[in-house]
N, C-alpha and C positions, 0 to 999 in steps of 0.2 A: 173286705168290707162290703156289706150288702146295703144297697140304697133303699131306704124306706120311703122317702118322698123327695120331690124336686119341684121348686116353684120359682118363678121370676120375682125379683125384688122390686118393691115400689121405688119411685124416684127419690124419696126422702131417705130410704135405707141405703141406696147407692151413694147419695150425697154424703152420708155419715161415713161410709167406707172410704170414699175418695178423699174427703177432708182429713180423716185420721191418717191415711197413708201419706198424704202430702205433708201434713204437719210433722209427723213423727219420723218419716224416712226420706222426705224430699222426692217422693215418687208420684208421678202423674199417670194414672191408668187411662189408657185410650182404648175403650171397648164399647161394643154395641149391646152386649147382653150380660146380665148378672143374675145367676140362679143360685139359690141356697139349696144345699143338699143335706138331708138328714139320713143317718144310717141306723140300721137295726142293731148292729153289733159294735158300735163305737161311740165315744163321747165327742168326737170331732164335730165342729160346726164349720162347714166348708162352703165357700162361694166359688162357683164356676164363673170365670171371666172369659167370655167368648168360648165356652166349652171346656176350659182348662182349670184345674183346681189351683188357683193362684192366691186365694185369700182364705184365711182361717180366723176363727174367733178364739181367743185365749182369755178366759174369764170375762167374756163380753166385749173384749177389745179387738177390733179388726187389725190384722197384721198379715204380711205376706207369708206364703208358704216358701219352702226352699225353692220350688219351681218358680214361684212368683218373683223371688229375689233374683234368680238367674235370668228371668225374662225382663224384669224391670229393676235393674240394679239400684239399690238404695244409695243415697248420698250421706245419710246420717245413721247413727246407732249401729255402727259396724265395729266388730271385734275381729281382728286379724290374727290367725294362728300360723305357726311355722309348719314345715313339712312333717316334722316328727309327731305333730298332734293330729294330723289328718285322719289316720286310721282309727284313732280313739274317738274323735268327734263323729266320724261316719258310722261308728258302732253305737252311738247314742250316749257316750260318756259325757259327764259334765266337764266344763272347760276349766282347766287349772292354770294358774299364773305362769308357770314355767313355759307353757306352750304359746303364750300370747306375745306377739311382737308389737302390737299396736292396738289401741282402743280409743274411740272418740271421747274427747273430754266432756261432751255434752250428755253423756250417759249418766243417769242417776240410778242409785240402788232401786230395784223394783221395775225398771224399764225393760221392755221387750227389746231384744237385740238380734242382729243377724251375725252369723259366724262365717267369716271369709277366709280362704286359704291364700297365703301370700304368693305362691309360685305361679298359679294360673288365674287367680282372681275369681274363682268359683265360690259360690255360697254353699255351705255344707249343712248348716243347722240354724234353728231358731231357738232362742233361750231367754231366760229371765235373769237380768243382772243381779248379782248378790252384793255388789259394791259399786261405787262410782267409777266411771271410766278412767279417771286420772289415778286410780288405785289398782288397776287391773294388771299392769305389767309388774312382775316381781319374781320371787324365788319359790314361794309355796302358797298353797291354799286354793280352794275352789272359788271361782268368781262368777261363773255363769251356770245356771241350772238348765240343762238341755231339755227342750220340750218337744221338738220335732227335728228329724234329721234325715239325711240321705239314706235311702234304703228302708225306712219304716213303712208301715201300712199306708199312711197318707201319701208318702212320696211315690209309692207303687200304684196308688189308685188312679184309674182312668175310667172315663165314661164309655 
């Protein structure tokens, strides 16, 4: 990913990010600098928080990257998968019901969610819920569309 431009965000833009992350994930970012990065060869809109790519925009909505979720663990909008699902999720697969052990009841269809693995508590992916949280555990069907995961270009990006 080639950086096209980089600029510091205005305070109102920072407020929008911090409010959205607090409301949606229960996360309080404690940082001194917020820089938006635009790329030549990617559609990602990324915000560097104190130099690390911790926030991305998905359809104009600020959300944590996988790195951001591991640095600032969310309290809400979490979908937990079992050990058998880890390799699939890490390869960018959508999340299927049989691999889910738990999902927050406050998740609504269309919400952005973070995917957590139950063994070590690490976050593996960010996705869009295809159903409500109370309908995610079950026997069959895709319930989360993967948008960003461990090992993708954004995860590997560093400044």
